[in-house]
N, C-alpha and C positions, 0 to 999 in steps of 0.2 A: 629093836622097834617100841616104843610104848606109848602109853594113853593120855593124852590131855582132855582136860574140859575148856570151851569157850562158853562163857555164859554171855547173851546180848541183854546191853543195859542202856534202854533208850530215856531221857530224860523227859522229852517232851512227849509225852504220852496225851492224848486228844481226850481221852476220860478220865484221867486224875495226874495233871502233869505232876513230876517229881514223885510219884509213888514210890519209886525205890529211893530216895534219900529221907524218906518217913520212918518213923521208930517203931519198930516193933519189939516190944518188950523193952531192951536197952541196947539195942543195937537198929541203926538203918536195916532196911530189908535186903537192899545190896549186900550188906556186908553179912547178914546172915543167910544169905541166899551163897554167897562163897565161902564163909566157913562150913555149912551142911556138906557142900561138896568136897571141900579138901578130905571131910571129918570121914567121909564112905570109904576112904581108903583104895578107890578104885583110878584116881588118876594122879598121876607123878607131878602132872602141874596144871592148875588151875589158873585161868585168865580170863577177867572181865572185858568186854569189847563195850565201848561205850564211845558214845560222842558228846558226852558233856565232861568239862573240867572236872567240877564239884563231884562227879560218881569216881572220877579216876582218880583224883586225890583220897577219896574216901577210902577207897581200896589201897594204894598204895601205902598211904598213911598207918594200915595196919597191918604192914607186911607183905601185902599179896603184889600180886603181877596183873597190870591193867595195860591193854592196848587203847589207845584212841582211834577212832573210825572215822570217817567221812557221814556228814550228815544228812546225806542222799537216800538213804534206803529207807524203803517200806515196810520191811518187816527185819524181824530180828535173824532170818534166816540169812538173808542176806547182807547182813553185819557179821556173820560166822563166815560166810565165802568170802569175804575181802581178806579177813584177818588169817583163815586158814591159808592164804598163799604165803602166808608167812611163817608156817607151819608144817611145810611138805613133807616131812618125816617122822611124822607121828599119825597114828591113829585119833582121830578128835570126836569126842562126844558133843552135846551141844543139849540144852532144857535148863529148865528155871526149877530152882528147888527150895523156895522159900516156905513151902509149906507140909516138906516131905521132913521126916528125920531121916538120919541117913542109914539107918538099918533097912527102914521100908526103901529106901532108895535103891540097895543094893541088892536087896529079892526081888525089885518090880524091872527094874532096868540095866541090870547088868548084862544084858543079852541086846540092848539097843545102842550100844555106842559103837561108831559109825563116820566115817567121811563125808561130808556132804559133796556132791557134786557141785564141780566147778564150771561153769561153762563160761 
């Protein structure tokens, strides 16, 4: 068994719609988050879970893996729980890394990787 990261990515934020597709330097926020997660070296697979075709295309067009979820979820944890049903043979990590360097993530979060409960 190995560990994967599932990154929840909702497009229609109430406070800042489209935030994840805004540029942060020369990359979008979601692309930077995906890359930072890969660069930690903690995960064999990193999957962005989104309700947005635009976010899905952004990740896939850069060689990443993305999964579409339904738009009915109220929070990222619910979006991850839906996607986790497709990855039952893996340990699952969940979170946002857009403001962390890979080194900081490894030091601060390596013990927090766990499978969310699916009820």
